[in-house]
Structure formats: C-alpha cells, structure tokens
C-alpha distance (Angstrom), angle and dihedral (degrees) to the residues before:
residue distance angle dihedral
M1 . . .
A2 3.79 . .
P3 3.87 95.3 .
I4 3.83 90.8 52.3
V5 3.78 92.6 46.3
S6 3.80 92.0 47.9
E7 3.79 90.9 47.7
L8 3.76 88.1 57.0
G9 3.73 90.1 52.8
L10 3.75 95.3 -109.8
S11 3.77 133.5 125.0
S12 3.81 116.3 -115.0
L13 3.79 90.4 -157.6
D14 3.86 90.8 54.5
L15 3.84 91.2 47.1
L16 3.83 92.3 49.9
E17 3.85 90.4 47.4
R18 3.80 91.7 51.3
A19 3.82 92.0 44.1
Q20 3.82 89.5 56.3
S21 3.82 94.8 45.2
E22 3.79 120.9 114.2
P23 3.85 95.9 -115.9
I24 3.77 90.4 56.6
K25 3.79 94.3 43.7
T26 3.81 88.7 50.0
R27 3.86 92.1 50.2
L28 3.77 90.1 49.5
R29 3.83 91.9 52.6
E30 3.85 89.1 48.3
Q31 3.80 92.6 50.8
T32 3.79 91.3 45.6
E33 3.80 90.5 53.6
Q34 3.83 90.6 48.4
A35 3.77 90.6 51.4
R36 3.76 92.4 49.5
A37 3.78 91.8 48.4
K38 3.87 88.1 55.3
G39 3.77 91.5 49.5
I40 3.85 94.3 -110.3
F41 3.77 109.1 156.8
G42 3.79 105.7 168.6
A43 3.78 146.2 16.1
P44 2.83 136.2 -66.2
T45 3.75 98.3 31.3
F46 3.81 122.0 166.4
V47 3.81 120.6 -160.7
V48 3.84 118.7 -164.3
G49 3.78 109.8 -178.7
T50 3.80 102.9 -49.3
E51 3.80 95.1 -23.7
M52 3.77 120.9 102.2
F53 3.78 124.5 -155.8
W54 3.78 119.6 -171.4
G55 3.79 128.8 -160.4
N56 3.78 137.2 23.8
D57 3.79 89.7 -86.0
R58 3.81 90.0 62.6
L59 3.76 98.2 56.7
D60 3.84 92.3 93.1
D61 3.83 89.7 50.3
A62 3.83 90.5 50.5
L63 3.79 91.4 50.2
V64 3.82 93.2 48.2
F65 3.75 90.0 47.6
A66 3.78 91.9 50.1
V67 3.81 91.9 51.1
E68 3.79 90.8 48.1
Q69 3.85 90.5 52.7
K70 3.80 90.6 54.8
A71 3.80 92.9 51.6
C-alpha cells in the first residue's frame, strides 16, 4: 500500500492515523448500522431502488436493472 500512497503524493502515516481516528471509527459504525438495517450482509452489495444485488458477479445485473428503471 505504501508505494501506491506515496505515488499519489500522500503520506501513509497520515492516512493510517486518520483511519484510526474517532470520527472515522464513528462513521464506520454508522455506515455498518445503516447497512445492517437494509439487510446488507456482504460486500460488494449494490442497491438500486429497493432491489439489492450481492457480489461482483451481480454488478452487470444491477447496471441493467438501473437502466431499465430509468426507461
């Protein structure tokens, strides 16, 4: 990870420090609770309207569904 972060001009130490900060931990807890409330149980999960698609192999299905909903 460090080479990529450095290549982007960022400090890996700063990123780790921020990731371990209370505001970030609090936000993670909030997002985890929101996911649980929606019935999300794994990653990646894609939600289109009220439909849930779970897994990398369902991304195409989610995109097709999203396009169909717009039509």
